[in-house]
ROGU-987204 format. One record per residue (C-alpha): y, x, z. Coordinates in steps of 0.1 Angstrom, whole numbers, padded with zeros to 4 digits, always signed. Layout:
ROGU-987204
YXZ/...
//
This chain:
ROGU-987204
+0340+1826+0397/+0318+1808+0424/+0339+1788+0448/+0346+1795+0486/+0330+1762+0498/+0301+1772+0472/+0298+1809+0488/+0300+1800+0521/+0268+1770+0517/+0250+1799+0500/+0255+1823+0530/+0245+1795+0552/+0213+1791+0536/+0206+1829+0533/+0212+1832+0570/+0186+1804+0575/+0159+1819+0548/+0164+1854+0567/+0157+1836+0601/+0129+1823+0589/+0113+1855+0569/+0120+1875+0603/+0105+1849+0620/+0071+1855+0599/+0076+1892+0601/+0075+1892+0637/+0047+1870+0640/+0029+1892+0616/+0036+1919+0637/+0027+1905+0669/+0060+1902+0686/+0054+1870+0694/+0083+1859+0717/+0110+1876+0695/+0097+1856+0669/+0098+1824+0690/+0136+1832+0700/+0147+1841+0661/+0124+1811+0647/+0139+1789+0672/+0173+1796+0663/+0167+1796+0624/+0150+1760+0631/+0178+1749+0650/+0202+1761+0621/+0177+1743+0598/+0181+1708+0617/+0219+1712+0621/+0221+1717+0583/+0201+1689+0573/+0219+1666+0597/+0250+1669+0582/+0266+1643+0563/+0260+1664+0526/+0233+1688+0538/+0246+1714+0518/+0261+1734+0549/+0298+1737+0557/+0324+1729+0532/+0357+1747+0531/+0382+1719+0518/+0411+1738+0508/+0445+1730+0526/+0471+1704+0506/+0498+1716+0483/+0532+1710+0495/+0533+1683+0471/+0505+1667+0479/+0516+1669+0521/+0548+1653+0512/+0528+1621+0497/+0502+1620+0524/+0536+1626+0549/+0554+1594+0530/+0524+1573+0536/+0522+1580+0575/+0541+1556+0591/+0524+1528+0571/+0492+1542+0581/+0501+1541+0617/+0505+1501+0608/+0468+1498+0595/+0457+1517+0623/+0476+1492+0648/+0458+1464+0632/+0427+1477+0632/+0430+1483+0671/+0446+1449+0676/+0481+1461+0688/+0515+1454+0675/+0531+1484+0652/+0557+1480+0684/+0531+1488+0709/+0514+1515+0690/+0552+1533+0685/+0559+1530+0722/+0523+1542+0733/+0529+1571+0708/+0563+1581+0719/+0546+1583+0754/+0526+1610+0743/+0491+1587+0733/+0476+1597+0700/+0460+1567+0677/+0421+1579+0694/+0433+1574+0728/+0446+1538+0720/+0418+1533+0704/+0397+1540+0732/+0416+1521+0760/+0410+1489+0739/+0375+1496+0732/+0376+1503+0694/+0356+1529+0676/+0376+1556+0660/+0354+1553+0624/+0364+1519+0612/+0403+1534+0620/+0400+1565+0600/+0382+1539+0570/+0407+1518+0573/+0436+1545+0574/+0414+1562+0541/+0412+1530+0522/+0446+1517+0525/+0459+1552+0514/+0438+1555+0487/+0452+1522+0475/+0484+1536+0478/+0478+1568+0458/+0463+1549+0429/+0497+1525+0427/+0520+1553+0429/+0496+1572+0401/+0498+1542+0380/+0536+1535+0386/+0539+1572+0371/+0554+1587+0402/+0529+1609+0407/+0503+1628+0385/+0468+1616+0383/+0456+1653+0393/+0476+1656+0424/+0468+1618+0432/+0431+1628+0429/+0434+1660+0446/+0453+1643+0476/+0428+1614+0475/+0398+1639+0482/+0413+1651+0509/+0425+1620+0529/+0396+1616+0553/+0402+1650+0568/+0440+1638+0569/+0430+1604+0583/+0414+1622+0611/+0443+1643+0618/+0464+1613+0618/+0442+1596+0645/+0441+1623+0667/+0477+1636+0668/+0499+1630+0698/+0540+1634+0697/+0534+1666+0713/+0518+1680+0685/+0545+1673+0657/+0576+1696+0656/+0607+1688+0671/+0622+1679+0641/+0600+1648+0632/+0607+1628+0663/
//
């Protein structure tokens, strides 16, 4: 059975190929303006696709399971402290700004810190924590590996979330 991510990548490439074939046909038939328009869009889509980090088209990432979500949620508070360290503020200051409605991304921007180092630090620290709980036997290896595969997306969400985005029961 073909995975959802592989299917979406295949469709992505089929659309590009179809656009290029239609462009060639339109040019051969003398419809230069339409050929240029369709070809322009096909080339733009090709350039965009090749600029992606994995250059194979969009990838569908399944949402975390309930147990993965619980594992990642249990690490969130500690990862806020990791983010505070990268930004160069105290954990207390980060908590205070977060309670005022600021996201980590907004705090980093106001401090002149890029987001990528913060996300990388969170992913690295969370990955080490997952390895630790797997080694202790608290979490199954499969579950830990699955959670680790979703860390980048989770860290990006953690950095961009603010208190208003959380359900009222979590604050």
